[in-house]
N, CA, C and O atoms as CSV, one atom per row, in Angstrom:
chain,resi,resn,atom,element,x,y,z
A,1,MET,N,N,40.985,-52.935,77.892
A,1,MET,CA,C,42.167,-53.720,77.621
A,1,MET,C,C,41.880,-55.195,77.875
A,1,MET,O,O,41.253,-55.546,78.874
A,2,LYS,N,N,42.326,-56.036,76.994
A,2,LYS,CA,C,42.096,-57.468,77.088
A,2,LYS,C,C,42.970,-58.079,78.188
A,2,LYS,O,O,44.150,-57.749,78.303
A,3,HIS,N,N,42.392,-58.956,78.982
A,3,HIS,CA,C,43.139,-59.622,80.041
A,3,HIS,C,C,44.090,-60.647,79.431
A,3,HIS,O,O,43.698,-61.454,78.588
A,4,ASP,N,N,45.331,-60.600,79.866
A,4,ASP,CA,C,46.348,-61.546,79.394
A,4,ASP,C,C,46.493,-62.647,80.432
A,4,ASP,O,O,46.918,-62.391,81.558
A,5,ARG,N,N,46.144,-63.865,80.058
A,5,ARG,CA,C,46.195,-64.976,81.005
A,5,ARG,C,C,47.613,-65.399,81.354
A,5,ARG,O,O,47.811,-66.125,82.327
A,6,VAL,N,N,48.598,-64.965,80.589
A,6,VAL,CA,C,49.979,-65.343,80.858
A,6,VAL,C,C,50.615,-64.372,81.847
A,6,VAL,O,O,51.289,-64.797,82.785
A,7,VAL,N,N,50.410,-63.089,81.647
A,7,VAL,CA,C,51.075,-62.067,82.449
A,7,VAL,C,C,50.289,-61.841,83.736
A,7,VAL,O,O,49.097,-61.537,83.697
A,8,SER,N,N,50.967,-61.994,84.888
A,8,SER,CA,C,50.303,-61.823,86.177
A,8,SER,C,C,50.567,-60.459,86.793
A,8,SER,O,O,49.794,-60.002,87.636
A,9,GLY,N,N,51.649,-59.801,86.385
A,9,GLY,CA,C,52.020,-58.531,86.988
A,9,GLY,C,C,52.917,-58.688,88.194
A,9,GLY,O,O,53.464,-57.702,88.689
A,10,LYS,N,N,53.080,-59.902,88.677
A,10,LYS,CA,C,53.945,-60.177,89.824
A,10,LYS,C,C,55.330,-60.560,89.314
A,10,LYS,O,O,55.476,-60.980,88.166
A,11,ARG,N,N,56.327,-60.418,90.148
A,11,ARG,CA,C,57.702,-60.753,89.778
A,11,ARG,C,C,58.236,-61.839,90.698
A,11,ARG,O,O,57.873,-61.909,91.872
A,12,LYS,N,N,59.103,-62.687,90.149
A,12,LYS,CA,C,59.767,-63.746,90.914
A,12,LYS,C,C,61.207,-63.824,90.438
A,12,LYS,O,O,61.470,-63.843,89.236
A,13,SER,N,N,62.130,-63.870,91.372
A,13,SER,CA,C,63.539,-64.013,91.024
A,13,SER,C,C,63.802,-65.442,90.579
A,13,SER,O,O,63.330,-66.395,91.198
A,14,VAL,N,N,64.558,-65.579,89.502
A,14,VAL,CA,C,64.945,-66.900,89.002
A,14,VAL,C,C,66.422,-66.864,88.625
A,14,VAL,O,O,67.005,-65.793,88.453
A,15,ASN,N,N,67.011,-68.031,88.502
A,15,ASN,CA,C,68.400,-68.130,88.069
A,15,ASN,C,C,68.431,-68.565,86.611
A,15,ASN,O,O,67.764,-69.527,86.228
A,16,LEU,N,N,69.207,-67.856,85.802
A,16,LEU,CA,C,69.392,-68.209,84.401
A,16,LEU,C,C,70.873,-68.327,84.128
A,16,LEU,O,O,71.674,-67.602,84.718
A,17,SER,N,N,71.243,-69.219,83.253
A,17,SER,CA,C,72.625,-69.320,82.796
A,17,SER,C,C,72.699,-68.706,81.405
A,17,SER,O,O,72.096,-69.206,80.456
A,18,ILE,N,N,73.451,-67.612,81.305
A,18,ILE,CA,C,73.584,-66.891,80.045
A,18,ILE,C,C,75.064,-66.674,79.783
A,18,ILE,O,O,75.829,-66.379,80.701
A,19,ASP,N,N,75.460,-66.820,78.544
A,19,ASP,CA,C,76.852,-66.628,78.152
A,19,ASP,C,C,77.362,-65.282,78.665
A,19,ASP,O,O,76.691,-64.259,78.527
A,20,THR,N,N,78.551,-65.296,79.256
A,20,THR,CA,C,79.103,-64.077,79.857
A,20,THR,C,C,79.344,-62.987,78.824
A,20,THR,O,O,79.208,-61.804,79.138
A,21,GLY,N,N,79.693,-63.353,77.616
A,21,GLY,CA,C,79.889,-62.361,76.562
A,21,GLY,C,C,78.595,-61.663,76.199
A,21,GLY,O,O,78.575,-60.459,75.946
A,22,VAL,N,N,77.522,-62.422,76.175
A,22,VAL,CA,C,76.210,-61.855,75.879
A,22,VAL,C,C,75.809,-60.881,76.980
A,22,VAL,O,O,75.300,-59.795,76.704
A,23,ILE,N,N,76.039,-61.275,78.224
A,23,ILE,CA,C,75.694,-60.404,79.351
A,23,ILE,C,C,76.500,-59.114,79.296
A,23,ILE,O,O,75.950,-58.028,79.474
A,24,ALA,N,N,77.803,-59.229,79.050
A,24,ALA,CA,C,78.658,-58.043,78.996
A,24,ALA,C,C,78.229,-57.101,77.873
A,24,ALA,O,O,78.156,-55.888,78.070
A,25,ALA,N,N,77.949,-57.652,76.709
A,25,ALA,CA,C,77.534,-56.824,75.577
A,25,ALA,C,C,76.199,-56.139,75.867
A,25,ALA,O,O,76.016,-54.967,75.537
A,26,ALA,N,N,75.283,-56.857,76.472
A,26,ALA,CA,C,73.974,-56.285,76.796
A,26,ALA,C,C,74.123,-55.165,77.824
A,26,ALA,O,O,73.508,-54.108,77.687
A,27,ARG,N,N,74.922,-55.393,78.830
A,27,ARG,CA,C,75.129,-54.350,79.848
A,27,ARG,C,C,75.800,-53.128,79.240
A,27,ARG,O,O,75.426,-51.996,79.544
A,28,ASP,N,N,76.796,-53.355,78.376
A,28,ASP,CA,C,77.458,-52.233,77.704
A,28,ASP,C,C,76.472,-51.422,76.871
A,28,ASP,O,O,76.607,-50.205,76.738
A,29,ALA,N,N,75.479,-52.112,76.313
A,29,ALA,CA,C,74.473,-51.440,75.486
A,29,ALA,C,C,73.338,-50.850,76.315
A,29,ALA,O,O,72.432,-50.216,75.774
A,30,GLY,N,N,73.389,-51.063,77.641
A,30,GLY,CA,C,72.345,-50.535,78.511
A,30,GLY,C,C,71.041,-51.291,78.439
A,30,GLY,O,O,69.978,-50.734,78.711
A,31,ILE,N,N,71.115,-52.556,78.075
A,31,ILE,CA,C,69.912,-53.381,77.926
A,31,ILE,C,C,69.518,-53.983,79.274
A,31,ILE,O,O,70.365,-54.499,80.003
A,32,ASN,N,N,68.237,-53.913,79.594
A,32,ASN,CA,C,67.706,-54.507,80.812
A,32,ASN,C,C,67.503,-56.002,80.554
A,32,ASN,O,O,66.575,-56.401,79.850
A,33,LEU,N,N,68.380,-56.816,81.133
A,33,LEU,CA,C,68.337,-58.261,80.881
A,33,LEU,C,C,67.027,-58.891,81.328
A,33,LEU,O,O,66.512,-59.785,80.657
A,34,SER,N,N,66.487,-58.443,82.439
A,34,SER,CA,C,65.231,-59.016,82.933
A,34,SER,C,C,64.086,-58.751,81.960
A,34,SER,O,O,63.322,-59.660,81.634
A,35,LYS,N,N,63.967,-57.523,81.503
A,35,LYS,CA,C,62.865,-57.182,80.588
A,35,LYS,C,C,63.005,-57.898,79.243
A,35,LYS,O,O,62.019,-58.383,78.689
A,36,VAL,N,N,64.227,-57.962,78.723
A,36,VAL,CA,C,64.442,-58.638,77.439
A,36,VAL,C,C,64.188,-60.135,77.579
A,36,VAL,O,O,63.577,-60.750,76.705
A,37,SER,N,N,64.658,-60.718,78.679
A,37,SER,CA,C,64.431,-62.149,78.911
A,37,SER,C,C,62.951,-62.448,79.044
A,37,SER,O,O,62.451,-63.411,78.463
A,38,GLU,N,N,62.245,-61.619,79.814
A,38,GLU,CA,C,60.811,-61.817,79.996
A,38,GLU,C,C,60.067,-61.708,78.668
A,38,GLU,O,O,59.188,-62.519,78.374
A,39,ALA,N,N,60.420,-60.712,77.874
A,39,ALA,CA,C,59.760,-60.532,76.575
A,39,ALA,C,C,60.016,-61.726,75.657
A,39,ALA,O,O,59.110,-62.180,74.958
A,40,ALA,N,N,61.243,-62.231,75.661
A,40,ALA,CA,C,61.569,-63.382,74.806
A,40,ALA,C,C,60.853,-64.639,75.273
A,40,ALA,O,O,60.358,-65.409,74.451
A,41,ILE,N,N,60.791,-64.855,76.574
A,41,ILE,CA,C,60.093,-66.029,77.111
A,41,ILE,C,C,58.601,-65.918,76.823
A,41,ILE,O,O,57.963,-66.911,76.472
A,42,LEU,N,N,58.043,-64.720,76.967
A,42,LEU,CA,C,56.626,-64.512,76.668
A,42,LEU,C,C,56.335,-64.779,75.195
A,42,LEU,O,O,55.345,-65.431,74.863
A,43,ALA,N,N,57.190,-64.279,74.318
A,43,ALA,CA,C,56.991,-64.505,72.880
A,43,ALA,C,C,57.067,-65.995,72.544
A,43,ALA,O,O,56.263,-66.502,71.762
A,44,ALA,N,N,58.037,-66.693,73.139
A,44,ALA,CA,C,58.177,-68.134,72.893
A,44,ALA,C,C,56.965,-68.887,73.444
A,44,ALA,O,O,56.488,-69.837,72.824
A,45,THR,N,N,56.473,-68.467,74.594
A,45,THR,CA,C,55.309,-69.107,75.203
A,45,THR,C,C,54.075,-68.931,74.329
A,45,THR,O,O,53.335,-69.884,74.088
A,46,ARG,N,N,53.859,-67.710,73.859
A,46,ARG,CA,C,52.700,-67.458,72.994
A,46,ARG,C,C,52.796,-68.224,71.679
A,46,ARG,O,O,51.793,-68.733,71.179
A,47,ALA,N,N,53.997,-68.306,71.121
A,47,ALA,CA,C,54.179,-69.057,69.877
A,47,ALA,C,C,53.861,-70.532,70.100
A,47,ALA,O,O,53.221,-71.163,69.259
A,48,GLU,N,N,54.302,-71.081,71.226
A,48,GLU,CA,C,54.024,-72.492,71.521
A,48,GLU,C,C,52.540,-72.712,71.783
A,48,GLU,O,O,51.978,-73.717,71.350
A,49,GLN,N,N,51.900,-71.782,72.488
A,49,GLN,CA,C,50.458,-71.901,72.722
A,49,GLN,C,C,49.694,-71.869,71.404
A,49,GLN,O,O,48.747,-72.634,71.221
A,50,ALA,N,N,50.089,-71.000,70.491
A,50,ALA,CA,C,49.434,-70.921,69.186
A,50,ALA,C,C,49.648,-72.204,68.400
A,50,ALA,O,O,48.721,-72.707,67.765
A,51,ARG,N,N,50.865,-72.734,68.438
A,51,ARG,CA,C,51.156,-73.982,67.728
A,51,ARG,C,C,50.283,-75.111,68.270
A,51,ARG,O,O,49.708,-75.884,67.504
A,52,ARG,N,N,50.190,-75.201,69.595
A,52,ARG,CA,C,49.374,-76.260,70.206
A,52,ARG,C,C,47.900,-76.088,69.873
A,52,ARG,O,O,47.206,-77.068,69.602
A,53,TRP,N,N,47.411,-74.832,69.889
A,53,TRP,CA,C,46.011,-74.587,69.563
A,53,TRP,C,C,45.717,-75.065,68.149
A,53,TRP,O,O,44.709,-75.730,67.909
A,54,LYS,N,N,46.599,-74.726,67.213
A,54,LYS,CA,C,46.404,-75.145,65.819
A,54,LYS,C,C,46.404,-76.665,65.705
A,54,LYS,O,O,45.595,-77.242,64.978
A,55,GLU,N,N,47.317,-77.308,66.427
A,55,GLU,CA,C,47.398,-78.768,66.387
A,55,GLU,C,C,46.141,-79.397,66.981
A,55,GLU,O,O,45.589,-80.334,66.404
A,56,GLU,N,N,45.686,-78.897,68.121
A,56,GLU,CA,C,44.511,-79.444,68.789
A,56,GLU,C,C,43.231,-79.192,67.996
A,56,GLU,O,O,42.301,-79.996,68.052
A,57,ASN,N,N,43.176,-78.101,67.270
A,57,ASN,CA,C,41.960,-77.728,66.545
A,57,ASN,C,C,42.014,-78.044,65.053
A,57,ASN,O,O,41.090,-77.708,64.312
A,58,LYS,N,N,43.087,-78.686,64.615
A,58,LYS,CA,C,43.231,-79.004,63.200
A,58,LYS,C,C,42.061,-79.823,62.657
A,58,LYS,O,O,41.554,-79.502,61.582
A,59,PRO,N,N,41.609,-80.871,63.359
A,59,PRO,CA,C,40.470,-81.638,62.826
A,59,PRO,C,C,39.216,-80.775,62.634
A,59,PRO,O,O,38.515,-80.924,61.634
A,60,ALA,N,N,38.936,-79.897,63.558
A,60,ALA,CA,C,37.752,-79.038,63.432
A,60,ALA,C,C,37.905,-78.074,62.260
A,60,ALA,O,O,36.949,-77.837,61.521
A,61,MET,N,N,39.098,-77.521,62.087
A,61,MET,CA,C,39.325,-76.593,60.968
A,61,MET,C,C,39.215,-77.327,59.627
A,61,MET,O,O,38.681,-76.780,58.662
A,62,GLU,N,N,39.716,-78.559,59.568
A,62,GLU,CA,C,39.601,-79.346,58.341
A,62,GLU,C,C,38.141,-79.663,58.047
A,62,GLU,O,O,37.709,-79.598,56.896
A,63,ASP,N,N,37.369,-80.012,59.097
A,63,ASP,CA,C,35.932,-80.261,58.913
A,63,ASP,C,C,35.227,-79.019,58.398
A,63,ASP,O,O,34.399,-79.101,57.491
A,64,TRP,N,N,35.554,-77.860,58.979
A,64,TRP,CA,C,34.943,-76.595,58.541
A,64,TRP,C,C,35.287,-76.317,57.087
A,64,TRP,O,O,34.416,-75.918,56.314
A,65,ASN,N,N,36.546,-76.520,56.700
A,65,ASN,CA,C,36.949,-76.274,55.309
A,65,ASN,C,C,36.222,-77.204,54.346
A,65,ASN,O,O,35.819,-76.785,53.262
A,66,ARG,N,N,36.053,-78.464,54.737
A,66,ARG,CA,C,35.300,-79.398,53.889
A,66,ARG,C,C,33.847,-78.953,53.768
A,66,ARG,O,O,33.267,-79.021,52.684
A,67,TRP,N,N,33.255,-78.501,54.867
A,67,TRP,CA,C,31.882,-78.016,54.842
A,67,TRP,C,C,31.760,-76.825,53.900
A,67,TRP,O,O,30.813,-76.742,53.117
A,68,LEU,N,N,32.728,-75.894,53.976
A,68,LEU,CA,C,32.703,-74.726,53.092
A,68,LEU,C,C,32.824,-75.122,51.627
A,68,LEU,O,O,32.176,-74.528,50.765
A,69,GLU,N,N,33.651,-76.124,51.342
A,69,GLU,CA,C,33.794,-76.578,49.957
A,69,GLU,C,C,32.473,-77.127,49.422
A,69,GLU,O,O,32.131,-76.916,48.258
A,70,ARG,N,N,31.744,-77.825,50.269
A,70,ARG,CA,C,30.466,-78.398,49.846
A,70,ARG,C,C,29.335,-77.368,49.822
A,70,ARG,O,O,28.488,-77.410,48.930
A,71,ASN,N,N,29.309,-76.459,50.775
A,71,ASN,CA,C,28.155,-75.584,50.967
A,71,ASN,C,C,28.400,-74.116,50.660
A,71,ASN,O,O,27.454,-73.328,50.655
A,72,ARG,N,N,29.609,-73.737,50.412
A,72,ARG,CA,C,30.089,-72.376,50.218
A,72,ARG,C,C,29.810,-71.519,51.443
A,72,ARG,O,O,29.087,-71.931,52.351
A,73,MET,N,N,30.385,-70.332,51.460
A,73,MET,CA,C,30.292,-69.435,52.613
A,73,MET,C,C,28.845,-68.994,52.808
A,73,MET,O,O,28.196,-68.556,51.859
A,74,PRO,N,N,28.337,-69.109,54.040
A,74,PRO,CA,C,26.972,-68.649,54.285
A,74,PRO,C,C,26.814,-67.166,53.931
A,74,PRO,O,O,27.672,-66.346,54.256
A,75,TYR,N,N,25.743,-66.849,53.284
A,75,TYR,CA,C,25.400,-65.477,52.894
A,75,TYR,C,C,26.421,-64.854,51.940
A,75,TYR,O,O,26.535,-63.630,51.870
A,76,ALA,N,N,27.148,-65.670,51.222
A,76,ALA,CA,C,28.157,-65.149,50.290
A,76,ALA,C,C,27.526,-64.221,49.253
A,76,ALA,O,O,28.163,-63.268,48.803
A,77,GLU,N,N,26.295,-64.492,48.879
A,77,GLU,CA,C,25.650,-63.660,47.863
A,77,GLU,C,C,25.357,-62.241,48.373
A,77,GLU,O,O,25.043,-61.353,47.580
A,78,HIS,N,N,25.457,-62.029,49.675
A,78,HIS,CA,C,25.194,-60.714,50.245
A,78,HIS,C,C,26.467,-59.896,50.506
A,78,HIS,O,O,26.393,-58.767,50.992
A,79,ARG,N,N,27.610,-60.457,50.189
A,79,ARG,CA,C,28.867,-59.745,50.414
A,79,ARG,C,C,29.002,-58.601,49.426
A,79,ARG,O,O,28.512,-58.669,48.299
A,80,LEU,N,N,29.674,-57.551,49.869
A,80,LEU,CA,C,29.851,-56.370,49.033
A,80,LEU,C,C,31.169,-56.380,48.283
A,80,LEU,O,O,31.377,-55.513,47.435
A,81,TRP,N,N,32.052,-57.297,48.545
A,81,TRP,CA,C,33.320,-57.327,47.836
A,81,TRP,C,C,33.460,-58.517,46.959
A,81,TRP,O,O,34.484,-58.678,46.295
């Protein structure tokens, strides 16, 4: 299993402000607010990390694409598809 640098496995109590109607509806539906909140925060964190990675690495990816346009894919003649 791949190590996840975001998830530590430890828990910490925090205070969140959530609309009371949302809380009531979630409780009525039997939804675990902590697990859903954690999953949503994790998803948002990963999306932001991916966005930043793309932004930080954009110049390198553009350079690679220009290189490919000039030189074509290495060993392309050996591909089976």
